C-alpha positions, 0 to 999 in steps of 0.5 A: 266565593273565591272562584267568583272573585277570581273570574270577576277580576279576570274579566276586568283584566281582559276588559282593561287590556282590550281598552288599553290596546284600542286606545293605544292603537288610536292614539298612535294612529292619531299622533302620526296622522295629525302631525303629517296632515298638520305639516302637509296641510299647513304647507298646502295652505301657505302654497295656495295663499302665496300663489294667489298673492302672486296671481294678484301681482301678476294678472297675466298668469290668468292667460296661462290657465289653459296651459295649467289645465294641460299640465294637470292632465299630464301630471295625473297621467304621469302619476297614474291617478286619472279619475281619482277624486273625493268620491274614491275616498268616500268609496274607501270608507264605504266598502274598503279599497285602495287609495294610491299614495301618488294621489298626494302630489297629484292633488297638491300640485293640481290645486296649486296650479289651478289657483296660480292661474285663476281657476275658480275652486276651493281647497277642501276637495284637496283636503279630503283627498290628501287627508284621506290618503295620508290617513289610509297610508298611516293605517296600512303602516300600522297594519290595521284591518279593513274596518280600522282603515276606514277610521284611519281615512276619516281621521286623516280627512279631519286633520287635514281639513283642520290644518286648512281652515282652523275649525277642528270641531267642524272638521271632525264632525264633517269628516265622520258624517259626510260619507254616510249621512245618518251613520255616525261612526263614534269609534272615529271620534277619539282619533279624529279629534286628537289628530285634528287638535294636533293639526290645529296646533301645528298650523298655529305654530306655522303662522296660519290663522284660523278662518274666522269672520266678525259678525254683527248679529241682531237680537234674537226674536220670533221675527228674526227666526222666521226671516232666517227660516225663509232665507234658509229655504231659498238657500236650500233651493239654491243649493240644489241648483248649485250641485245640479249645475256642477254635476251637469256641466261636468257630465256635459263637458265629458260627453262633448269633449271626451279628450281630457287635453281638449277639455282642460284647454277649452275650460281654461279658455272659457274661464279667461273669457268669462273673467273679461266678460265680467270685468272682475277677478272676484270669481277667480280662485277661492274668493275668501275676500269676497266672502269676508266683505259680504259677512263683515261689511254687507257689500256684494255685487248683485250677480256675484252668486250666479257668476261664481257658480258658473265659474266653479262649474266650468273650472271643475268640470274641465278637470281643474283641481280644488274643491266645492265647499269654499265656492259654496260659501261664496255663493251662499254668502253673496246670495244671502247678502243680496236677498236678506235685506228684502226680508228685513235682515241686516246684509252682513248677518244675511250673508252668514245665514246664506253661507251656512245654509247653502253649505248645509244643503250642499253637504247634507251635514247639519251638525257640521254646519252648526259647528261651522257657524260657531267656529266661523262666527265665534258663537254670534247668532248661533240659534238663528244660524242653527235653525237655518241649517235645519231648514236647509237640510230638510228642504234641500232634498237628496242632492249633494256635492259628492255622488258617493255620499249615502243618505241612509234615512229619509229627511221627512220621516223615520224611514230607511232608504239608503240612497246615493246623493244625486241618484236621479241625475246619475241614473241610479236605482232609487229603490231602498237597498238591502238589508231593509225593505221600505216603501219609496224614498221621500 
């Protein structure tokens, strides 16, 4: 009996030591990552806001966009980070690798220059890249092994995303789920949440308000749910167009203008010309004020979603830096605001449905999209917005913003497929990958 009790206590002690070591490791990683991402992310947010305000006061800066493109090319060549982007962060999480520390100043300055001179881009691409880089470097300092470095990279992505948008729940779920759809590494939950909350607190202390919209939602009934589902189905198809145009323009420009210097200058000139053609600066920069007007006031220009798509495709395809998520918010909100009233939905609420639906279809992250709806709109209209996310996810196919994203299971049945997003457009093998063998992908 004594030997049994002794063995039992030894097992309990070893388990306790194991859990204490693991939790201490993740808390240390999360603390350092959360503080560093919170500080740098908040500074980045402030920098983008300030240069956006400066551009509004000095419209002539738009004419400097071609020069900004040349400066970005020079910066990436100087720091030897050419070709590095969000897909490389995803690849590190998938299979390990190295993320150069110089990617931090590259994407920081490149995105600030893009916004200063009126390029059409968001900020979250920079958030994923800088956050992933910081998390990776902190993990290396902590001497983590390859598997834990992947968690460290995800933790940095969640923290930096939170510092920019003030949506910690969305950031954590998005950072964990976006790399491999259907593969949710629960080991990353604790460090990602702790780091995100730290970054959120720092951003609040430094005066950055979380991104939120005042939404007036109608009473939820069967008719409302059906109308929202129809609008979400339309947004799902638009999300495939959105992703397809972005990738096609990028590949077309790279083929037609292989020299990055010429491509950046030509793309900058094209954005300047399109701005004067449209007679509006609504499509330059991130366009958060247009999104707010669509959701809160129900007002939108009829072709706003089309022009934002084109502006963003040319900006990012030419080599300017930023992200695709806020432009997807813009396209979804303005499209929903325009189309929703034809379905009998209030314009402002339709904009909210379009925002989360198109983001869900483009990112392939339904849970993160539902959390986004809760945090952006304060829990108003959660049920119809959640339904819209589910419909958009199923009907958007296997397209996505990030070509290194993997979709492990079919969206139409319980079947393992393990394919990259955009595998048709990228010419990838569409057959299921080992170790599991299944039929054709759906």
